[in-house]
C-alpha positions as CSV (number, residue, x, y, z in Angstrom):
1,M,82.3,91.3,63.4
2,S,79.8,89.3,65.3
3,D,82.6,87.2,66.9
4,F,84.2,90.4,68.2
5,N,80.9,91.6,69.7
6,A,80.0,88.3,71.3
7,A,79.2,88.4,75.0
8,K,81.0,85.1,75.6
9,H,84.4,83.9,74.4
10,N,84.8,80.1,74.9
11,P,87.6,79.4,74.8
12,D,89.1,82.9,75.1
13,V,92.8,82.9,74.0
14,L,93.4,85.8,76.4
15,S,92.3,83.7,79.3
16,C,94.9,81.1,78.3
17,L,97.6,83.8,77.8
18,A,96.9,85.2,81.2
19,N,98.5,82.0,82.7
20,L,101.8,82.3,80.9
21,S,103.8,84.9,82.8
22,N,104.8,85.3,86.4
23,D,106.7,88.6,85.8
24,E,104.5,90.8,83.7
25,V,101.2,89.1,84.4
26,F,98.5,89.1,81.8
27,T,95.0,89.8,83.0
28,P,92.2,87.3,82.4
29,P,89.1,88.8,80.8
30,D,86.8,88.0,83.7
31,V,89.0,90.0,86.1
32,V,89.0,92.9,83.6
33,N,85.2,92.9,83.6
34,K,85.1,92.9,87.4
35,M,87.3,96.1,87.3
36,L,85.0,97.6,84.7
37,D,82.0,96.8,86.8
38,M,83.3,99.3,89.4
39,L,83.0,102.2,87.0
40,P,79.8,104.1,86.5
41,Q,78.2,102.2,83.7
42,E,76.8,105.3,82.0
43,L,80.4,105.9,80.8
44,F,79.9,103.2,78.2
45,G,77.0,105.1,76.8
46,D,79.0,108.4,76.5
47,K,80.5,108.9,73.0
48,N,82.9,111.5,74.5
49,A,84.3,109.3,77.2
50,T,88.0,108.5,76.7
51,F,90.0,105.5,78.0
52,L,93.7,104.9,78.4
53,D,95.6,101.7,79.2
54,P,99.2,102.9,79.9
55,A,100.6,99.3,80.1
56,C,99.1,97.3,77.2
57,K,100.1,93.6,77.2
58,S,97.3,91.6,75.5
59,G,95.0,94.5,74.8
60,V,92.3,92.9,76.9
61,F,91.3,96.1,78.8
62,L,90.7,98.0,75.6
63,R,89.0,95.1,74.0
64,E,86.5,94.6,76.8
65,I,85.8,98.4,77.0
66,G,85.2,98.4,73.3
67,K,82.6,95.7,73.6
68,R,80.7,97.6,76.3
69,L,80.9,100.8,74.2
70,I,79.6,99.0,71.1
71,A,76.5,98.0,73.1
72,G,76.2,101.2,75.0
73,L,76.3,103.5,71.9
74,E,74.0,101.5,69.7
75,H,71.1,103.9,69.9
76,E,73.2,107.1,69.6
77,I,75.3,105.7,66.6
78,P,73.0,103.0,65.0
79,D,75.4,102.2,62.1
80,L,77.7,99.5,63.4
81,Q,80.8,100.4,61.3
82,E,80.4,104.1,62.1
83,R,80.1,103.2,65.8
84,I,83.2,101.0,65.7
85,D,85.2,103.7,63.9
86,H,84.2,106.3,66.4
87,I,85.0,104.1,69.5
88,F,88.3,102.8,68.3
89,Q,89.6,105.9,66.8
90,K,88.3,108.6,69.3
91,Q,87.8,106.8,72.6
92,L,90.3,104.0,73.1
93,F,94.0,104.6,73.6
94,G,96.9,102.4,74.8
95,I,100.7,102.4,75.4
96,A,102.3,99.1,74.9
97,I,105.1,97.9,77.2
98,T,107.1,96.1,74.5
99,E,107.0,96.0,70.7
100,M,105.7,92.4,70.9
101,T,102.8,93.4,73.2
102,S,102.0,96.3,70.9
103,L,101.4,93.8,68.1
104,L,99.5,91.4,70.4
105,S,97.3,94.3,71.7
106,R,96.5,95.6,68.2
107,R,95.7,92.1,67.1
108,S,93.3,91.7,70.1
109,V,91.7,95.2,69.7
110,Y,91.7,95.8,66.0
111,C,91.7,92.2,64.8
112,S,94.9,93.0,63.0
113,K,98.5,93.7,64.0
114,Y,98.5,96.6,61.6
115,P,95.3,98.7,61.8
116,N,96.0,100.4,58.4
117,S,95.6,97.0,56.7
118,R,92.4,95.7,55.1
119,Y,92.0,93.1,57.9
120,S,91.5,95.7,60.6
121,I,87.9,96.2,61.9
122,T,88.6,100.0,61.7
123,R,91.0,101.6,59.3
124,F,93.7,104.0,60.5
125,D,96.2,105.8,58.3
126,N,99.1,104.5,60.3
127,A,100.4,101.1,61.4
128,E,100.0,101.8,65.2
129,G,96.4,103.1,65.4
130,N,95.9,104.4,69.0
131,I,98.1,101.7,70.5
132,R,101.6,103.1,70.4
133,F,105.0,101.8,71.3
134,K,108.2,103.8,71.4
135,K,111.6,102.4,72.4
136,I,112.6,104.6,75.3
137,K,116.0,104.9,77.0
138,H,116.6,105.0,80.7
139,V,117.9,108.3,82.1
140,W,120.9,107.3,84.2
141,R,121.8,109.2,87.3
142,G,124.8,107.4,88.7
143,E,123.9,103.7,88.7
144,K,120.1,104.1,88.7
145,C,117.5,105.4,86.3
146,D,116.2,108.8,87.4
147,F,112.6,107.8,86.5
148,C,112.1,104.1,87.5
149,G,115.2,103.3,89.6
150,A,116.3,100.5,87.3
151,S,119.9,99.3,87.8
152,K,122.3,100.6,85.1
153,G,124.3,97.4,85.3
154,E,121.2,95.4,84.5
155,Y,119.4,97.5,81.9
156,D,122.0,99.6,80.1
157,R,121.8,97.2,77.2
158,D,122.5,96.8,73.5
159,E,119.9,98.5,71.3
160,A,118.7,95.1,70.1
161,L,117.6,94.1,73.6
162,E,114.6,95.0,75.6
163,T,115.4,97.7,78.2
164,H,112.0,97.8,80.0
165,A,112.1,101.6,80.0
166,Y,108.4,102.0,79.9
167,E,107.2,105.2,78.1
168,F,104.4,106.1,80.5
169,I,106.7,106.4,83.5
170,H,109.8,107.8,81.7
171,T,108.6,111.3,81.2
172,A,107.9,114.2,83.5
173,K,105.0,115.2,81.3
174,P,102.8,112.2,80.7
175,K,100.0,114.4,79.3
176,G,102.2,115.0,76.3
177,I,102.2,111.4,75.1
178,F,98.7,111.7,73.6
179,N,98.2,115.4,74.3
180,M,94.7,114.9,75.7
181,K,92.8,114.2,78.9
182,F,91.3,110.9,79.8
183,D,88.2,110.1,81.7
184,V,89.4,106.6,82.7
185,I,92.9,105.2,83.1
186,I,92.9,101.4,83.5
187,G,95.5,98.7,83.4
188,N,97.8,96.0,84.9
189,P,101.3,97.5,85.0
190,P,104.6,95.6,85.1
191,Y,105.2,94.6,88.7
192,Q,109.0,94.6,89.2
193,L,112.5,95.0,87.8
194,S,115.7,93.2,88.7
195,D,117.9,95.6,90.8
196,G,121.1,93.7,90.3
197,G,121.1,92.2,93.7
198,F,122.9,88.8,93.2
199,G,120.6,88.0,90.3
200,V,117.5,87.4,92.4
201,S,116.7,90.7,94.0
202,A,114.0,92.9,92.4
203,K,112.4,96.3,93.1
204,P,108.8,97.1,92.7
205,I,107.8,99.3,89.7
206,Y,104.0,99.2,89.6
207,H,103.5,102.1,92.0
208,H,105.2,104.4,89.5
209,F,102.3,103.7,87.0
210,V,99.7,104.5,89.7
211,L,101.4,107.8,90.7
212,Q,101.9,108.8,87.1
213,A,98.3,108.1,86.2
214,K,97.2,110.3,89.1
215,K,99.2,113.2,87.6
216,L,96.9,113.1,84.6
217,K,93.9,113.7,86.8
218,P,91.5,111.3,85.1
219,R,88.0,111.1,86.5
220,Y,88.6,107.5,87.4
221,L,91.7,105.3,87.9
222,T,91.6,101.6,88.3
223,M,94.6,99.3,88.3
224,I,95.4,95.7,89.4
225,I,98.6,95.5,91.3
226,P,100.4,93.3,94.0
227,S,99.0,93.8,97.5
228,R,102.4,94.0,99.1
229,W,102.1,97.8,99.2
230,F,99.6,97.3,102.1
231,A,102.6,96.9,104.4
232,G,105.1,99.1,102.5
233,G,108.7,97.9,102.4
234,K,111.2,98.1,99.6
235,G,110.5,101.4,97.9
236,L,106.9,101.4,98.8
237,N,106.6,103.2,102.2
238,E,105.7,106.6,100.7
239,F,103.4,105.0,98.2
240,R,101.6,103.1,101.0
241,N,101.2,106.2,103.0
242,E,99.8,108.1,100.1
243,M,97.4,105.4,99.1
244,L,96.1,104.7,102.6
245,S,95.4,108.4,103.2
246,D,93.8,109.0,99.8
247,T,90.0,109.1,100.5
248,R,89.3,109.1,96.8
249,I,90.0,105.3,96.7
250,R,86.3,104.2,96.9
251,Y,86.6,100.5,96.1
252,L,89.3,98.0,96.9
253,Y,89.1,94.3,96.0
254,D,91.8,92.2,97.6
255,Y,92.7,88.5,96.8
256,E,94.9,87.1,99.6
257,N,95.7,84.2,97.4
258,A,96.8,85.6,94.0
259,M,95.9,82.3,92.3
260,E,92.2,83.1,92.8
261,C,92.7,86.0,90.5
262,F,95.6,84.9,88.3
263,P,95.4,81.0,88.0
264,G,98.8,79.5,88.3
265,V,100.6,82.7,89.3
266,D,102.1,82.9,92.9
267,L,102.5,86.5,94.0
268,A,103.7,86.9,97.5
269,G,101.2,89.0,99.4
270,G,98.4,88.5,97.0
271,V,96.9,90.9,94.5
272,C,94.3,93.7,94.5
273,F,92.5,96.2,92.3
274,F,91.0,99.5,93.2
275,L,88.9,102.4,91.9
276,W,90.1,105.9,92.5
277,N,87.4,108.5,92.0
278,R,88.8,112.0,91.5
279,D,85.6,113.9,92.5
280,N,84.3,111.7,95.3
281,K,85.8,111.2,98.7
282,G,84.8,109.0,101.6
283,D,85.3,105.7,103.3
284,C,86.4,102.8,101.1
285,E,84.3,99.7,100.3
286,V,86.8,96.9,100.9
287,T,86.1,93.4,99.6
288,N,88.4,90.6,100.7
289,I,88.3,87.3,98.8
290,V,89.4,84.1,100.4
291,N,88.7,80.7,99.0
292,G,86.0,82.1,96.8
293,E,84.1,83.7,99.7
294,E,83.8,87.5,99.7
295,F,83.6,89.7,102.8
296,T,82.9,93.5,102.4
297,S,83.4,96.3,104.9
298,Y,83.3,100.0,104.8
299,R,86.2,101.8,106.5
300,S,89.0,104.2,106.4
301,L,92.1,102.6,104.9
302,N,94.6,104.3,107.3
303,E,93.1,103.2,110.6
304,F,96.3,101.2,111.4
305,E,100.0,101.7,110.5
306,I,99.4,99.1,107.8
307,F,96.3,98.2,105.9
308,I,94.2,95.4,107.5
309,R,93.0,93.6,104.5
310,N,90.2,91.5,106.0
311,G,87.5,93.6,107.8
312,R,86.7,90.7,110.1
313,A,90.2,91.1,111.6
314,V,89.7,94.7,112.6
315,S,87.7,94.1,115.8
316,I,90.1,91.4,116.9
317,I,93.1,93.7,116.5
318,H,91.3,96.4,118.5
319,K,90.7,93.9,121.3
320,A,94.4,92.8,121.2
321,K,95.4,96.4,121.7
322,S,92.7,97.3,124.1
323,L,94.7,96.7,127.3
324,N,97.4,99.1,126.3
325,E,100.1,96.5,126.8
326,K,103.5,96.6,125.1
327,M,103.6,94.7,121.8
328,M,106.0,92.0,120.8
329,N,107.7,94.1,118.1
330,T,109.5,95.9,121.1
331,Y,110.7,92.5,122.3
332,V,111.9,90.9,119.1
333,S,115.4,91.2,117.7
334,S,116.3,92.8,114.4
335,R,117.8,90.7,111.6
336,K,121.2,89.1,112.4
337,P,120.6,88.9,116.2
338,F,124.2,87.9,116.7
339,G,125.6,89.7,113.7
340,L,126.1,86.5,111.7
341,P,125.0,86.2,108.1
342,T,123.1,83.3,106.7
343,N,126.2,81.7,105.2
344,E,128.3,81.8,108.4
345,R,129.3,78.3,109.6
346,P,130.8,76.8,112.8
347,K,134.6,77.3,113.1
348,G,135.2,74.0,114.9
349,H,136.4,75.5,118.2
350,G,135.2,77.8,120.9
351,E,132.8,77.6,123.9
352,L,129.7,78.6,122.0
353,V,127.5,76.5,119.7
354,L,126.4,78.1,116.4
355,R,123.0,77.0,115.1
356,W,122.6,77.5,111.3
357,Q,120.0,76.3,108.9
358,N,121.1,72.7,108.6
359,G,123.1,72.0,111.7
360,E,125.3,73.3,114.5
361,G,128.9,73.4,115.7
362,A,131.5,75.1,117.9
363,Y,132.1,78.9,117.6
364,P,134.4,81.3,119.5
365,R,132.7,83.7,121.9
366,N,135.2,86.5,121.1
367,D,134.0,86.6,117.5
368,I,130.5,87.8,118.6
369,K,130.1,91.6,118.7
370,I,126.3,91.8,118.5
371,G,123.8,90.3,120.9
372,V,126.5,89.7,123.5
373,N,124.0,90.4,126.3
374,I,121.8,87.5,125.4
375,I,124.4,84.8,124.7
376,D,124.0,83.3,128.2
377,K,120.2,83.4,128.2
378,W,117.5,81.0,127.0
379,N,116.5,82.4,123.6
380,V,113.3,81.6,121.7
381,V,114.0,81.9,118.0
382,C,111.9,81.4,114.8
383,A,113.0,81.1,111.2
384,K,112.9,84.4,109.4
385,T,111.1,82.8,106.5
386,A,107.4,82.1,107.0
387,Y,105.9,78.7,106.3
388,D,103.4,80.4,104.0
389,H,102.5,83.9,102.9
390,A,99.5,85.9,102.0
391,G,99.9,85.2,98.3
392,S,100.0,81.4,98.8
393,P,98.4,80.4,102.1
394,G,98.0,76.7,101.4
395,K,95.5,74.5,99.6
396,D,93.0,74.8,102.4
397,G,93.4,78.6,102.7
398,K,94.8,78.3,106.2
399,R,98.3,79.4,107.3
400,K,100.8,77.9,109.7
401,V,102.9,81.1,109.7
402,F,106.0,79.7,111.4
403,T,108.3,77.0,109.9
404,K,110.5,76.6,112.9
405,I,110.4,77.7,116.5
406,H,113.4,76.7,118.6
407,I,114.6,77.3,122.2
408,L,118.3,77.9,122.2
409,P,119.9,77.1,125.6
410,P,122.6,79.4,127.0
411,K,125.8,79.6,124.9
412,M,123.9,78.6,121.7
413,I,123.8,81.3,119.0
414,C,122.4,81.5,115.5
415,T,122.8,83.0,112.1
416,E,120.4,85.4,110.5
417,T,118.4,82.4,109.3
418,Y,116.6,83.1,112.6
419,I,115.4,86.0,114.7
420,V,115.3,86.1,118.5
421,V,111.7,86.5,119.7
422,G,112.5,86.6,123.4
423,S,115.3,86.0,125.9
424,F,115.0,84.7,129.4
425,D,117.0,83.7,132.5
426,N,115.2,80.4,132.8
427,E,113.9,77.6,130.5
428,R,110.3,77.7,131.9
429,E,109.6,81.3,130.7
430,A,111.2,80.4,127.3
431,Q,108.8,77.4,127.0
432,N,105.9,79.7,127.9
433,L,106.7,82.1,125.1
434,R,107.1,79.2,122.7
435,T,103.7,77.8,123.5
436,Y,102.3,81.3,123.2
437,M,103.7,81.6,119.7
438,M,102.0,78.3,118.8
439,T,98.5,79.6,119.7
440,Y,96.0,80.5,117.0
441,F,95.7,83.9,118.6
442,F,99.4,84.8,118.3
443,R,99.8,83.4,114.7
444,F,96.6,85.1,113.5
445,L,97.9,88.5,114.6
446,I,101.3,87.9,113.0
447,S,99.5,86.9,109.7
448,Q,97.8,90.3,109.5
449,F,101.3,91.8,108.9
450,L,102.6,89.0,106.7
451,F,102.5,90.2,103.1
452,S,105.7,88.3,102.1
453,Q,107.7,85.3,103.3
454,D,109.9,87.5,105.5
455,I,109.2,87.4,109.3
456,T,110.8,90.6,110.7
457,K,110.2,92.3,114.1
458,D,107.6,94.7,112.7
459,R,105.4,91.7,112.0
460,F,104.8,91.4,115.7
461,A,103.3,94.9,116.1
462,F,99.8,93.6,116.9
463,V,100.8,90.8,119.4
464,P,100.7,91.9,123.0
465,I,103.4,90.8,125.4
466,Q,102.3,88.4,128.2
467,D,103.5,87.5,131.6
468,F,105.8,84.6,130.7
469,T,106.0,83.3,134.3
470,E,102.8,81.5,133.4
471,P,101.7,79.5,130.4
472,W,99.2,80.7,127.8
473,T,96.6,78.9,125.8
474,D,94.1,80.0,123.3
475,K,91.2,79.5,125.8
476,K,93.0,81.8,128.3
477,L,93.8,84.4,125.6
478,Y,90.3,84.5,124.1
479,A,88.9,85.1,127.6
480,K,91.5,87.8,128.4
481,Y,90.8,89.8,125.3
482,N,87.0,89.1,125.2
483,I,87.2,87.4,121.8
484,S,83.7,86.4,120.7
485,E,82.7,82.9,119.4
486,E,82.3,84.4,115.9
487,E,85.7,85.9,116.1
488,I,87.2,82.6,117.4
489,A,85.6,80.8,114.5
490,F,87.1,83.3,112.1
491,I,90.6,83.1,113.6
492,E,90.6,79.3,113.5
493,S,89.3,79.2,110.0
494,M,92.4,81.2,108.9
495,I,95.1,79.4,110.9
496,R,96.2,75.8,111.0
497,P,96.8,73.9,114.3
498,M,100.5,73.7,115.3
499,E,101.7,70.8,117.5
500,L,104.9,70.1,119.3
501,N,106.8,67.1,117.8
502,G,107.8,65.2,121.0
503,G,109.4,66.9,124.0
504,D,112.7,68.0,122.5
505,N,113.1,71.7,123.1
506,N,115.2,72.1,120.0
507,S,112.9,70.1,117.7
508,E,111.2,71.7,114.7
509,D,107.5,72.4,115.0
510,V,106.5,71.4,111.5
């Protein structure tokens, strides 16, 4: 009993377990306690407060809550066994995501896989205790699950296989699972499911847990989830809009590099946790963590069309937009600028030259139906895959952003490996755009929109268009937009320098 109630666990098996999975990520105990610190601490001295983890994996959330309640209720319930019985039978509840994690969670919380055994720290009259698991079936509507959107082709499986139909989000009436109200809902839900897209494509699922939890109207909701929702995207646009406009989100902790939160786990876009307070509205206290340093700001989450994660970037973005110039996202092409997929290759004949990922070759002009108007121009292109992303910005915490920037001369086209950033009648203006793209200023503004490795035209929404008849340098840009010395230092602490390799217009810049 004393081991369970110890303040320190060294080593803690759940800290080790937290490093094992990159799909359904286990939460380290120290992160759980940071989340619990956001809650009003008087909750842990309230014998009537109830807590639910709707996505139990290791049981670490319920275990850490239990430890705080054991300490907080000592005076009200002096007898230790009576106190433990009350806490674990009347205050702590969980829904496991698989049968295996139900056993793991019970072992972590009750010290026994079966809480009706003599080894359990509190005795239930059933083998589940308050941590339940039921094998649920998807509800297919056509080829997709009506509740979670899972692909029928991927998850309509044999009864013996795991279907990942999570109970909490596969019901229209989540209150009926335990038939009770909860003061706190807390957890780390599954992040994604394969959607059957060539074996590598996946759709987010974590937002379903957040929205379902809100339906239960707890006093407090806190979850740790990927930060990619900040920018929306695949299935997340409505969720982003709801979250950013919800003034009940009072605390938000954001790790740009997910490995600072989950050691060894690379999550594109980083990871965050938040506190939603049902009865308290206002601006959000946003804490951004980069390389172990924290920066906190108080602001509205929906000031911009996406969420600006680092408060120090907000003033710079305002300055970049202050002259009411058009932005580069109105200039940049969509994906497939010439209508050619990534796997398109030269055909060995024709007056055009096709640039693809690993080379170039002849291609017939008549086969091009899209981008015809820019074939005979000087086109500045960049690879659509970023050099780095917010979830893994590099060992020094700085980002290069672009892997490749090329200038394609007239009659040279490209596959969708690239996007066209600008088209010009002469080489000099193309060169001026290219050098602009290499500035700290340009790449910093792109990075504010970069929550994955995809560089698309919307990522350029904060970058103002310049007069490309003249060259642009950081010194010139900082002066034009009145960027302060402090802001310059911040920009250059986040972005790596980028140099031209020789004088070849078509050379790579990395």
